[in-house]
N, C-alpha and C positions, 0 to 999 in steps of 0.2 A: 252335213253331219249333225245329228241332234243327240241330246241326252235321252237314252232310252228309258230312264227312270221317270221321264216326264209323260211317257205314253200310258194311256189308260189300259190298253191292251197288254202292255208289259206288266203293269202292276197286278192286273187280274191273273196273268199267267204265273207270276211270282207267288201270289197267294196260294194258287192251286199247288204249286211245287212244295211250298211250306205245309200245307195241309196233307199232301200225299206223304211227306216224310213223317209227320206226326202219326197218321193213320197205320202206315206200314211198319211203325216201330212195334206194333203189337201183333204183327203176323207171326205165324209159327216159325220157329227157329230154322227148320229145314228149308224154308222158302227164302232165307236170306241172300242165297246166291242164285236163286231162280226168279221167281216171280217178284220179290221186293226188288231186286236189282233191275229188272226190266221195267217195272212201274216207275221207279224213281229216275232212271235214264230218260224215259219218255217224257215224264213231267218236267224235268229240268231242261230238256232239249227245247221245249216251247219258249220260255223266256230267254234262254241263252241264244236262240237263233234270231229272236226279235232284236236283242242287244247287238248281236253281230251285224245284222242288217243296218241298224242305225249308224254303224261305223264305216259302212261302205260309201263309196262315192257316188253311186247312181241309184236312182229310183228302180231301174230294172234289177240291179243287184239286190236292193232291199226287197222288192216284191218276191224275188226268187227265194230269199231266206224266209220270208214270211209264209210262202208255200211250204217249205220245209217244216216250219213250226206247226203248220196246219196238219201236215202228214203225222207229225208226233202227237198232236192232239188226238187224231184218229187212232193211233196206236195205243195211246193211254186209255182211251175209251174202251177198246177191246180188253186191255189187261184189267181194267177195273170190272167190266162185265165178267170176265173169267173168274176174278176174285170173288165177286158176288155168288156167282154160280157154284163155286167150290165151297161156299159158306165160310170164306175166310173174311170177307167184308160185309158188314151188315147192311141191310136194304136202305136204311135211313142214311147212312154215310155214302153209300153208293149214289142215291138219288140226289143228295146235296152236291156231291162232286160232279156228277154228270150234268146237273143244271148249271154249275159255274163253268164247266168246260163248254157247254153249248153257247153260253154267252160270250165267252173268250173267243170261240170260232167264228161267231158272227162278227166280232170286232176285227178279227184277222181278215175275214173275207172282205169286209167293207174297205179296210185299209189296202188290201191287194188290188181291189177294183179301182180305188182312187189312184193308186200309184200307176197302174196300167192305163187307165184312161188319160192320165197326164203324160205318160210315155207316148201313147198313140197320137196325142195332139202334137207332141214335138216332132214326131216322124212326119205327120202330115205337113206341118209347117216347113220342115226341111225339104220335102218333096216339092212343095209349092215354090220354094226358093230355088231349087235346082231347075225346075222346069221353066221358071221365069228367066233364069240366066241362059238357057239354051237357045 
């Protein structure tokens, strides 16, 4: 178990969530229970799942929660695109968030691959040990 706040990917996702809250504060009032709610939920789900994964006991559990975070990042990307196309989110803010989201998704992907390759190595070692004992 590790402190999630020490992870660069968590800090990046947290900054995105904070920026999303700031930007959506100016969205039309009629979107408060619609698009704003969906955007904020997706944005906060990313760092929340990273944090939860850090509290899990295995790399496999951590990787699964990172995959959920990556799914939330894709959902957030769509909601931001919709907001831009509806002319609620200005292009400059959209581009800034999308770029940061892309960087965060790359970090998530790299961490997932690292955890999964470590898990595969453990499985291979266990299989070798089992076959040696047979």
